[in-house]
N, CA, C, O and the ligand as a Tripos MOL2 file, in Angstrom:
@<TRIPOS>MOLECULE
protein
  257   255    65     0     0
PROTEIN
NO_CHARGES

@<TRIPOS>ATOM
      1 N           0.8650   -1.1690   -0.0630 N.3       1 MET1
      2 CA          0.0410   -0.0450   -0.0430 C.3       1 MET1
      3 C           0.9380    1.2260   -0.0470 C.2       1 MET1
      4 O           2.1400    1.2040    0.2170 O.2       1 MET1
      5 N           0.2250    2.3370   -0.3750 N.am      2 THR2
      6 CA          1.0240    3.6410   -0.3940 C.3       2 THR2
      7 C           0.2140    4.5590    0.4750 C.2       2 THR2
      8 O          -1.0160    4.5940    0.4270 O.2       2 THR2
      9 N           0.9600    5.3110    1.2840 N.am      3 PHE3
     10 CA          0.3290    6.3460    2.0840 C.3       3 PHE3
     11 C           1.3130    7.4260    2.3920 C.2       3 PHE3
     12 O           2.5020    7.2820    2.1030 O.2       3 PHE3
     13 N           0.8340    8.5520    2.9950 N.am      4 GLU4
     14 CA          1.6160    9.6180    3.2300 C.3       4 GLU4
     15 C           1.4750   10.0710    4.6320 C.2       4 GLU4
     16 O           0.3550   10.2080    5.1240 O.2       4 GLU4
     17 N           2.6290   10.3270    5.3440 N.am      5 LEU5
     18 CA          2.5220   10.7550    6.7640 C.3       5 LEU5
     19 C           3.1000   12.0920    6.9200 C.2       5 LEU5
     20 O           4.0120   12.4330    6.1660 O.2       5 LEU5
     21 N           2.6590   12.8810    7.8240 N.am      6 THR6
     22 CA          3.3610   14.1380    8.1250 C.3       6 THR6
     23 C           4.1580   13.9940    9.4410 C.2       6 THR6
     24 O           3.5920   13.6750   10.4870 O.2       6 THR6
     25 N           5.4750   14.2340    9.3670 N.am      7 VAL7
     26 CA          6.3920   14.0890   10.4380 C.3       7 VAL7
     27 C           6.8190   15.4500   10.7770 C.2       7 VAL7
     28 O           7.7560   15.9330   10.1420 O.2       7 VAL7
     29 N           6.2300   16.1430   11.7250 N.am      8 ALA8
     30 CA          6.4770   17.5400   11.9360 C.3       8 ALA8
     31 C           7.9340   17.7870   12.4470 C.2       8 ALA8
     32 O           8.5090   18.8370   12.1620 O.2       8 ALA8
     33 N           8.4910   16.8780   13.1570 N.am      9 ASP9
     34 CA          9.7980   17.1270   13.6670 C.3       9 ASP9
     35 C          10.9340   16.5400   12.7480 C.2       9 ASP9
     36 O          12.0630   16.3510   13.1990 O.2       9 ASP9
     37 N          10.6290   16.2840   11.5690 N.am     10 MET10
     38 CA         11.6700   15.9590   10.5750 C.3      10 MET10
     39 C          12.2950   17.3060   10.0480 C.2      10 MET10
     40 O          11.7780   17.9890    9.1640 O.2      10 MET10
     41 N          13.4510   17.5980   10.6880 N.am     11 ALA11
     42 CA         13.9480   19.0030   10.5110 C.3      11 ALA11
     43 C          14.9840   19.0670    9.3240 C.2      11 ALA11
     44 O          15.1200   20.0860    8.6470 O.2      11 ALA11
     45 N          15.6810   17.9510    9.1230 N.am     12 CYS12
     46 CA         16.7750   18.0530    8.0640 C.3      12 CYS12
     47 C          16.9420   16.7180    7.3860 C.2      12 CYS12
     48 O          16.2340   15.7390    7.6240 O.2      12 CYS12
     49 N          18.0130   16.7630    6.4540 N.am     13 SER13
     50 CA         18.1210   15.5340    5.6560 C.3      13 SER13
     51 C          18.5720   14.3310    6.4670 C.2      13 SER13
     52 O          18.3420   13.1760    6.1080 O.2      13 SER13
     53 N          19.2340   14.6600    7.5930 N.am     14 ALA14
     54 CA         19.6240   13.4920    8.4610 C.3      14 ALA14
     55 C          18.3980   12.7380    9.1390 C.2      14 ALA14
     56 O          18.3630   11.5210    9.3180 O.2      14 ALA14
     57 N          17.4040   13.6320    9.4900 N.am     15 CYS15
     58 CA         16.1060   13.1410   10.0620 C.3      15 CYS15
     59 C          15.4690   12.2520    8.9390 C.2      15 CYS15
     60 O          15.0060   11.1380    9.1840 O.2      15 CYS15
     61 N          15.4760   12.8180    7.6920 N.am     16 ALA16
     62 CA         14.8070   12.0880    6.6560 C.3      16 ALA16
     63 C          15.4840   10.7070    6.4050 C.2      16 ALA16
     64 O          14.8090    9.7230    6.1020 O.2      16 ALA16
     65 N          16.8380   10.6640    6.5410 N.am     17 THR17
     66 CA         17.5260    9.3820    6.4570 C.3      17 THR17
     67 C          17.1640    8.4850    7.5540 C.2      17 THR17
     68 O          16.8050    7.3310    7.3200 O.2      17 THR17
     69 N          17.2350    8.9420    8.7020 N.am     18 THR18
     70 CA         16.7590    8.1350    9.9400 C.3      18 THR18
     71 C          15.4340    7.4800    9.7920 C.2      18 THR18
     72 O          15.2270    6.2970   10.0610 O.2      18 THR18
     73 N          14.4930    8.3770    9.3170 N.am     19 ILE19
     74 CA         13.1030    7.8030    9.0620 C.3      19 ILE19
     75 C          13.0100    6.8680    8.0550 C.2      19 ILE19
     76 O          12.2570    5.9050    8.1970 O.2      19 ILE19
     77 N          13.7720    7.0360    6.9010 N.am     20 THR20
     78 CA         13.8270    6.1510    5.8260 C.3      20 THR20
     79 C          14.3920    4.8280    6.3620 C.2      20 THR20
     80 O          13.8420    3.7620    6.0860 O.2      20 THR20
     81 N          15.4370    4.8930    7.0900 N.am     21 GLU21
     82 CA         16.0530    3.6160    7.5810 C.3      21 GLU21
     83 C          15.1530    2.8980    8.5560 C.2      21 GLU21
     84 O          15.1110    1.6680    8.5550 O.2      21 GLU21
     85 N          14.4450    3.6110    9.3710 N.am     22 ALA22
     86 CA         13.4710    3.0190   10.3110 C.3      22 ALA22
     87 C          12.4250    2.2250    9.5320 C.2      22 ALA22
     88 O          12.0570    1.1090    9.9000 O.2      22 ALA22
     89 N          11.9730    2.8180    8.4770 N.am     23 VAL23
     90 CA         10.9160    2.2060    7.6560 C.3      23 VAL23
     91 C          11.5260    0.8180    6.9820 C.2      23 VAL23
     92 O          10.9340   -0.2610    6.9760 O.2      23 VAL23
     93 N          12.7220    1.0550    6.4640 N.am     24 LYS24
     94 CA         13.3230   -0.0290    5.7370 C.3      24 LYS24
     95 C          13.7430   -1.1700    6.6470 C.2      24 LYS24
     96 O          13.9200   -2.3140    6.2290 O.2      24 LYS24
     97 N          13.8960   -0.7900    7.9400 N.am     25 ALA25
     98 CA         14.2450   -1.8950    8.8850 C.3      25 ALA25
     99 C          13.0880   -2.8880    9.0100 C.2      25 ALA25
    100 O          13.3260   -4.0730    9.2470 O.2      25 ALA25
    101 N          11.8650   -2.4420    8.8590 N.am     26 ILE26
    102 CA         10.7900   -3.3330    8.9670 C.3      26 ILE26
    103 C          10.3120   -3.9110    7.6180 C.2      26 ILE26
    104 O           9.6540   -4.9490    7.5520 O.2      26 ILE26
    105 N          10.6900   -3.1640    6.5210 N.am     27 ASP27
    106 CA         10.3790   -3.6210    5.2030 C.3      27 ASP27
    107 C          11.5270   -3.1000    4.2270 C.2      27 ASP27
    108 O          11.5410   -1.9490    3.7910 O.2      27 ASP27
    109 N          12.4220   -3.9980    3.9490 N.am     28 SER28
    110 CA         13.6350   -3.7000    3.2260 C.3      28 SER28
    111 C          13.2900   -3.2730    1.7420 C.2      28 SER28
    112 O          14.0760   -2.5880    1.0870 O.2      28 SER28
    113 N          12.0670   -3.7120    1.2370 N.am     29 SER29
    114 CA         11.7480   -3.3420   -0.0030 C.3      29 SER29
    115 C          10.8390   -2.0690   -0.1490 C.2      29 SER29
    116 O          10.3790   -1.7420   -1.2430 O.2      29 SER29
    117 N          10.6210   -1.4270    0.9110 N.am     30 ALA30
    118 CA          9.8050   -0.2460    1.0170 C.3      30 ALA30
    119 C          10.3580    0.8800    0.2260 C.2      30 ALA30
    120 O          11.5810    1.0190    0.2020 O.2      30 ALA30
    121 N           9.5920    1.6970   -0.4230 N.am     31 ILE31
    122 CA          9.9800    2.8730   -1.1120 C.3      31 ILE31
    123 C           9.6460    4.0350   -0.2400 C.2      31 ILE31
    124 O           8.4840    4.2240    0.1200 O.2      31 ILE31
    125 N          10.6640    4.8510    0.1260 N.am     32 VAL32
    126 CA         10.3500    5.9990    1.1160 C.3      32 VAL32
    127 C          10.9000    7.2090    0.5190 C.2      32 VAL32
    128 O          12.0630    7.2870    0.1230 O.2      32 VAL32
    129 N          10.0020    8.2010    0.4560 N.am     33 GLN33
    130 CA         10.4460    9.6000   -0.0420 C.3      33 GLN33
    131 C          10.1800   10.5320    1.2170 C.2      33 GLN33
    132 O           9.0230   10.8270    1.5160 O.2      33 GLN33
    133 N          11.1990   10.9620    1.9060 N.am     34 ALA34
    134 CA         10.9530   11.8130    2.9420 C.3      34 ALA34
    135 C          11.5680   13.2040    2.7540 C.2      34 ALA34
    136 O          12.7790   13.3660    2.6000 O.2      34 ALA34
    137 N          10.6900   14.1800    2.7740 N.am     35 ASP35
    138 CA         11.0720   15.5940    2.4480 C.3      35 ASP35
    139 C          11.0680   16.4800    3.6950 C.2      35 ASP35
    140 O           9.9940   16.8350    4.1810 O.2      35 ASP35
    141 N          12.1260   16.8130    4.1750 N.am     36 PRO36
    142 CA         12.2180   17.6910    5.4430 C.3      36 PRO36
    143 C          11.5650   19.1450    5.2300 C.2      36 PRO36
    144 O          11.2050   19.8330    6.1850 O.2      36 PRO36
    145 N          11.4530   19.5280    3.9640 N.am     37 LYS37
    146 CA         10.9490   20.9510    3.6220 C.3      37 LYS37
    147 C           9.4070   20.8120    3.8680 C.2      37 LYS37
    148 O           8.8600   21.6380    4.5990 O.2      37 LYS37
    149 N           8.6980   19.8240    3.3020 N.am     38 THR38
    150 CA          7.3440   19.7080    3.3890 C.3      38 THR38
    151 C           6.8310   18.8620    4.6280 C.2      38 THR38
    152 O           5.6310   18.7820    4.8910 O.2      38 THR38
    153 N           7.7840   18.2590    5.3470 N.am     39 LYS39
    154 CA          7.4900   17.3050    6.4730 C.3      39 LYS39
    155 C           6.7520   16.1380    6.0460 C.2      39 LYS39
    156 O           6.2670   15.4170    6.9180 O.2      39 LYS39
    157 N           6.5900   15.8340    4.7390 N.am     40 LEU40
    158 CA          5.8360   14.6650    4.2570 C.3      40 LEU40
    159 C           6.7020   13.4200    4.0170 C.2      40 LEU40
    160 O           7.7980   13.5120    3.4640 O.2      40 LEU40
    161 N           6.2210   12.3220    4.4170 N.am     41 VAL41
    162 CA          6.9830   11.1340    4.0640 C.3      41 VAL41
    163 C           5.9240   10.2660    3.2640 C.2      41 VAL41
    164 O           4.8230    9.9560    3.7170 O.2      41 VAL41
    165 N           6.3890    9.9300    2.0580 N.am     42 LYS42
    166 CA          5.5280    9.1280    1.1950 C.3      42 LYS42
    167 C           6.1500    7.7560    1.2670 C.2      42 LYS42
    168 O           7.3510    7.6050    1.0440 O.2      42 LYS42
    169 N           5.3270    6.7250    1.5840 N.am     43 ILE43
    170 CA          5.7800    5.3170    1.7730 C.3      43 ILE43
    171 C           5.0120    4.4220    0.9250 C.2      43 ILE43
    172 O           3.7870    4.5230    0.8470 O.2      43 ILE43
    173 N           5.7610    3.4430    0.2070 N.am     44 GLU44
    174 CA          5.1810    2.3850   -0.5070 C.3      44 GLU44
    175 C           5.6050    1.1660    0.0740 C.2      44 GLU44
    176 O           6.7900    0.8540   -0.0480 O.2      44 GLU44
    177 N           4.7990    0.4040    0.7060 N.am     45 THR45
    178 CA          5.2750   -0.8050    1.4510 C.3      45 THR45
    179 C           4.2410   -1.8900    1.5530 C.2      45 THR45
    180 O           3.0570   -1.6330    1.3340 O.2      45 THR45
    181 N           4.6370   -3.0620    1.8690 N.am     46 ALA46
    182 CA          3.7770   -4.2080    2.1220 C.3      46 ALA46
    183 C           3.2970   -4.2560    3.5600 C.2      46 ALA46
    184 O           2.3320   -4.9220    3.9370 O.2      46 ALA46
    185 N           4.0830   -3.4650    4.3520 N.am     47 GLU47
    186 CA          3.7090   -3.3570    5.8270 C.3      47 GLU47
    187 C           2.4440   -2.4980    6.0360 C.2      47 GLU47
    188 O           2.0320   -1.7060    5.1880 O.2      47 GLU47
    189 N           1.8390   -2.7230    7.2760 N.am     48 SER48
    190 CA          0.6660   -1.9660    7.4790 C.3      48 SER48
    191 C           1.0590   -0.4740    7.9540 C.2      48 SER48
    192 O           2.1260   -0.2560    8.5280 O.2      48 SER48
    193 N           0.1460    0.5020    7.6810 N.am     49 GLU49
    194 CA          0.4370    1.8700    8.0890 C.3      49 GLU49
    195 C           0.7390    1.8460    9.6850 C.2      49 GLU49
    196 O           1.6070    2.5800   10.1570 O.2      49 GLU49
    197 N           0.0500    1.0480   10.4090 N.am     50 THR50
    198 CA          0.1720    0.9940   11.9080 C.3      50 THR50
    199 C           1.6780    0.6650   12.1760 C.2      50 THR50
    200 O           2.3590    1.3390   12.9490 O.2      50 THR50
    201 N           2.1380   -0.3920   11.5020 N.am     51 ALA51
    202 CA          3.5390   -0.8500   11.7340 C.3      51 ALA51
    203 C           4.5680    0.2140   11.3690 C.2      51 ALA51
    204 O           5.5530    0.4040   12.0820 O.2      51 ALA51
    205 N           4.3410    0.8860   10.2850 N.am     52 VAL52
    206 CA          5.2410    1.9680    9.8730 C.3      52 VAL52
    207 C           5.1870    3.1100   10.7850 C.2      52 VAL52
    208 O           6.2280    3.6810   11.1110 O.2      52 VAL52
    209 N           3.9860    3.5000   11.2420 N.am     53 LYS53
    210 CA          3.8700    4.5740   12.2230 C.3      53 LYS53
    211 C           4.6580    4.2580   13.4620 C.2      53 LYS53
    212 O           5.4000    5.1010   13.9650 O.2      53 LYS53
    213 N           4.5030    3.0330   13.9680 N.am     54 SER54
    214 CA          5.3340    2.7680   15.1200 C.3      54 SER54
    215 C           6.7720    2.6870   14.9750 C.2      54 SER54
    216 O           7.5220    2.9990   15.9000 O.2      54 SER54
    217 N           7.2170    2.2510   13.7690 N.am     55 ALA55
    218 CA          8.6640    2.3070   13.4400 C.3      55 ALA55
    219 C           9.1860    3.6540   13.5360 C.2      55 ALA55
    220 O          10.2520    3.8940   14.1030 O.2      55 ALA55
    221 N           8.4510    4.5500   12.9890 N.am     56 ILE56
    222 CA          8.8650    5.9550   12.9180 C.3      56 ILE56
    223 C           8.8230    6.5690   14.3760 C.2      56 ILE56
    224 O           9.7270    7.2910   14.7980 O.2      56 ILE56
    225 N           7.8520    6.2710   15.0140 N.am     57 THR57
    226 CA          7.7770    6.7930   16.4520 C.3      57 THR57
    227 C           8.8720    6.2350   17.3360 C.2      57 THR57
    228 O           9.3970    6.9310   18.2050 O.2      57 THR57
    229 N           9.2140    4.9830   17.1120 N.am     58 GLU58
    230 CA         10.3130    4.3760   17.9450 C.3      58 GLU58
    231 C          11.6290    4.9480   17.6060 C.2      58 GLU58
    232 O          12.5580    4.9230   18.4130 O.2      58 GLU58
    233 N          11.7350    5.4940   16.3530 N.am     59 ALA59
    234 CA         13.0030    6.1240   15.9170 C.3      59 ALA59
    235 C          13.1020    7.5450   16.4470 C.2      59 ALA59
    236 O          14.1140    8.2080   16.2200 O.2      59 ALA59
    237 N          12.0400    8.0530   17.1760 N.am     60 GLY60
    238 CA         12.0890    9.2070   17.9450 C.3      60 GLY60
    239 C          11.2670   10.3830   17.2610 C.2      60 GLY60
    240 O          11.3980   11.5360   17.6710 O.2      60 GLY60
    241 N          10.5100   10.1010   16.3240 N.am     61 TYR61
    242 CA          9.8580   11.1760   15.6140 C.3      61 TYR61
    243 C           8.2770   11.1540   15.9850 C.2      61 TYR61
    244 O           7.7310   10.1800   16.5030 O.2      61 TYR61
    245 N           7.6800   12.2560   15.6770 N.am     62 THR62
    246 CA          6.2600   12.4760   16.0310 C.3      62 THR62
    247 C           5.4310   12.5360   14.7440 C.2      62 THR62
    248 O           5.7110   13.3790   13.8910 O.2      62 THR62
    249 N           4.4470   11.6940   14.5760 N.am     63 ILE63
    250 CA          3.5480   11.7340   13.3650 C.3      63 ILE63
    251 C           2.3590   12.5600   13.7230 C.2      63 ILE63
    252 O           1.6770   12.3370   14.7240 O.2      63 ILE63
    253 N           2.1240   13.5610   12.8360 N.am     64 ALA64
    254 CA          1.1010   14.4880   13.0770 C.3      64 ALA64
    255 C          -0.3440   13.7940   12.9860 C.2      64 ALA64
    256 O          -1.3620   14.4610   13.1720 O.2      64 ALA64
    257 CU         17.5310   16.3540   11.3000 Cu       65 CU65
@<TRIPOS>BOND
     1     1     2 1
     2     2     3 1
     3     3     4 2
     4     3     5 am
     5     5     6 1
     6     6     7 1
     7     7     8 2
     8     7     9 am
     9     9    10 1
    10    10    11 1
    11    11    12 2
    12    11    13 am
    13    13    14 1
    14    14    15 1
    15    15    16 2
    16    15    17 am
    17    17    18 1
    18    18    19 1
    19    19    20 2
    20    19    21 am
    21    21    22 1
    22    22    23 1
    23    23    24 2
    24    23    25 am
    25    25    26 1
    26    26    27 1
    27    27    28 2
    28    27    29 am
    29    29    30 1
    30    30    31 1
    31    31    32 2
    32    31    33 am
    33    33    34 1
    34    34    35 1
    35    35    36 2
    36    35    37 am
    37    37    38 1
    38    38    39 1
    39    39    40 2
    40    39    41 am
    41    41    42 1
    42    42    43 1
    43    43    44 2
    44    43    45 am
    45    45    46 1
    46    46    47 1
    47    47    48 2
    48    47    49 am
    49    49    50 1
    50    50    51 1
    51    51    52 2
    52    51    53 am
    53    53    54 1
    54    54    55 1
    55    55    56 2
    56    55    57 am
    57    57    58 1
    58    58    59 1
    59    59    60 2
    60    59    61 am
    61    61    62 1
    62    62    63 1
    63    63    64 2
    64    63    65 am
    65    65    66 1
    66    66    67 1
    67    67    68 2
    68    67    69 am
    69    69    70 1
    70    70    71 1
    71    71    72 2
    72    71    73 am
    73    73    74 1
    74    74    75 1
    75    75    76 2
    76    75    77 am
    77    77    78 1
    78    78    79 1
    79    79    80 2
    80    79    81 am
    81    81    82 1
    82    82    83 1
    83    83    84 2
    84    83    85 am
    85    85    86 1
    86    86    87 1
    87    87    88 2
    88    87    89 am
    89    89    90 1
    90    90    91 1
    91    91    92 2
    92    91    93 am
    93    93    94 1
    94    94    95 1
    95    95    96 2
    96    95    97 am
    97    97    98 1
    98    98    99 1
    99    99   100 2
   100    99   101 am
   101   101   102 1
   102   102   103 1
   103   103   104 2
   104   103   105 am
   105   105   106 1
   106   106   107 1
   107   107   108 2
   108   107   109 am
   109   109   110 1
   110   110   111 1
   111   111   112 2
   112   111   113 am
   113   113   114 1
   114   114   115 1
   115   115   116 2
   116   115   117 am
   117   117   118 1
   118   118   119 1
   119   119   120 2
   120   119   121 am
   121   121   122 1
   122   122   123 1
   123   123   124 2
   124   123   125 am
   125   125   126 1
   126   126   127 1
   127   127   128 2
   128   127   129 am
   129   129   130 1
   130   130   131 1
   131   131   132 2
   132   131   133 am
   133   133   134 1
   134   134   135 1
   135   135   136 2
   136   135   137 am
   137   137   138 1
   138   138   139 1
   139   139   140 2
   140   139   141 am
   141   141   142 1
   142   142   143 1
   143   143   144 2
   144   143   145 am
   145   145   146 1
   146   146   147 1
   147   147   148 2
   148   147   149 am
   149   149   150 1
   150   150   151 1
   151   151   152 2
   152   151   153 am
   153   153   154 1
   154   154   155 1
   155   155   156 2
   156   155   157 am
   157   157   158 1
   158   158   159 1
   159   159   160 2
   160   159   161 am
   161   161   162 1
   162   162   163 1
   163   163   164 2
   164   163   165 am
   165   165   166 1
   166   166   167 1
   167   167   168 2
   168   167   169 am
   169   169   170 1
   170   170   171 1
   171   171   172 2
   172   171   173 am
   173   173   174 1
   174   174   175 1
   175   175   176 2
   176   175   177 am
   177   177   178 1
   178   178   179 1
   179   179   180 2
   180   179   181 am
   181   181   182 1
   182   182   183 1
   183   183   184 2
   184   183   185 am
   185   185   186 1
   186   186   187 1
   187   187   188 2
   188   187   189 am
   189   189   190 1
   190   190   191 1
   191   191   192 2
   192   191   193 am
   193   193   194 1
   194   194   195 1
   195   195   196 2
   196   195   197 am
   197   197   198 1
   198   198   199 1
   199   199   200 2
   200   199   201 am
   201   201   202 1
   202   202   203 1
   203   203   204 2
   204   203   205 am
   205   205   206 1
   206   206   207 1
   207   207   208 2
   208   207   209 am
   209   209   210 1
   210   210   211 1
   211   211   212 2
   212   211   213 am
   213   213   214 1
   214   214   215 1
   215   215   216 2
   216   215   217 am
   217   217   218 1
   218   218   219 1
   219   219   220 2
   220   219   221 am
   221   221   222 1
   222   222   223 1
   223   223   224 2
   224   223   225 am
   225   225   226 1
   226   226   227 1
   227   227   228 2
   228   227   229 am
   229   229   230 1
   230   230   231 1
   231   231   232 2
   232   231   233 am
   233   233   234 1
   234   234   235 1
   235   235   236 2
   236   235   237 am
   237   237   238 1
   238   238   239 1
   239   239   240 2
   240   239   241 am
   241   241   242 1
   242   242   243 1
   243   243   244 2
   244   243   245 am
   245   245   246 1
   246   246   247 1
   247   247   248 2
   248   247   249 am
   249   249   250 1
   250   250   251 1
   251   251   252 2
   252   251   253 am
   253   253   254 1
   254   254   255 1
   255   255   256 2
@<TRIPOS>SUBSTRUCTURE
     1 MET1         2 RESIDUE 1 A MET
     2 THR2         6 RESIDUE 1 A THR
     3 PHE3        10 RESIDUE 1 A PHE
     4 GLU4        14 RESIDUE 1 A GLU
     5 LEU5        18 RESIDUE 1 A LEU
     6 THR6        22 RESIDUE 1 A THR
     7 VAL7        26 RESIDUE 1 A VAL
     8 ALA8        30 RESIDUE 1 A ALA
     9 ASP9        34 RESIDUE 1 A ASP
    10 MET10       38 RESIDUE 1 A MET
    11 ALA11       42 RESIDUE 1 A ALA
    12 CYS12       46 RESIDUE 1 A CYS
    13 SER13       50 RESIDUE 1 A SER
    14 ALA14       54 RESIDUE 1 A ALA
    15 CYS15       58 RESIDUE 1 A CYS
    16 ALA16       62 RESIDUE 1 A ALA
    17 THR17       66 RESIDUE 1 A THR
    18 THR18       70 RESIDUE 1 A THR
    19 ILE19       74 RESIDUE 1 A ILE
    20 THR20       78 RESIDUE 1 A THR
    21 GLU21       82 RESIDUE 1 A GLU
    22 ALA22       86 RESIDUE 1 A ALA
    23 VAL23       90 RESIDUE 1 A VAL
    24 LYS24       94 RESIDUE 1 A LYS
    25 ALA25       98 RESIDUE 1 A ALA
    26 ILE26      102 RESIDUE 1 A ILE
    27 ASP27      106 RESIDUE 1 A ASP
    28 SER28      110 RESIDUE 1 A SER
    29 SER29      114 RESIDUE 1 A SER
    30 ALA30      118 RESIDUE 1 A ALA
    31 ILE31      122 RESIDUE 1 A ILE
    32 VAL32      126 RESIDUE 1 A VAL
    33 GLN33      130 RESIDUE 1 A GLN
    34 ALA34      134 RESIDUE 1 A ALA
    35 ASP35      138 RESIDUE 1 A ASP
    36 PRO36      142 RESIDUE 1 A PRO
    37 LYS37      146 RESIDUE 1 A LYS
    38 THR38      150 RESIDUE 1 A THR
    39 LYS39      154 RESIDUE 1 A LYS
    40 LEU40      158 RESIDUE 1 A LEU
    41 VAL41      162 RESIDUE 1 A VAL
    42 LYS42      166 RESIDUE 1 A LYS
    43 ILE43      170 RESIDUE 1 A ILE
    44 GLU44      174 RESIDUE 1 A GLU
    45 THR45      178 RESIDUE 1 A THR
    46 ALA46      182 RESIDUE 1 A ALA
    47 GLU47      186 RESIDUE 1 A GLU
    48 SER48      190 RESIDUE 1 A SER
    49 GLU49      194 RESIDUE 1 A GLU
    50 THR50      198 RESIDUE 1 A THR
    51 ALA51      202 RESIDUE 1 A ALA
    52 VAL52      206 RESIDUE 1 A VAL
    53 LYS53      210 RESIDUE 1 A LYS
    54 SER54      214 RESIDUE 1 A SER
    55 ALA55      218 RESIDUE 1 A ALA
    56 ILE56      222 RESIDUE 1 A ILE
    57 THR57      226 RESIDUE 1 A THR
    58 GLU58      230 RESIDUE 1 A GLU
    59 ALA59      234 RESIDUE 1 A ALA
    60 GLY60      238 RESIDUE 1 A GLY
    61 TYR61      242 RESIDUE 1 A TYR
    62 THR62      246 RESIDUE 1 A THR
    63 ILE63      250 RESIDUE 1 A ILE
    64 ALA64      254 RESIDUE 1 A ALA
    65 CU65       257 GROUP 0 **** ****
């Protein structure tokens, strides 16, 4: 499935990398586009939205 999350505390490209890696840790074939300017993270994954949200939250970020 494909969905888009807003991560308000994604401040820079290092945050975007951390978030991308957190998602890829639960689904290595996930496609993640994280943009610190818009705070949007577009994710294409076989994992559930709930699983992805908790992976990002556990990495220390807040989903709006
Ligand atoms: Cu950052």
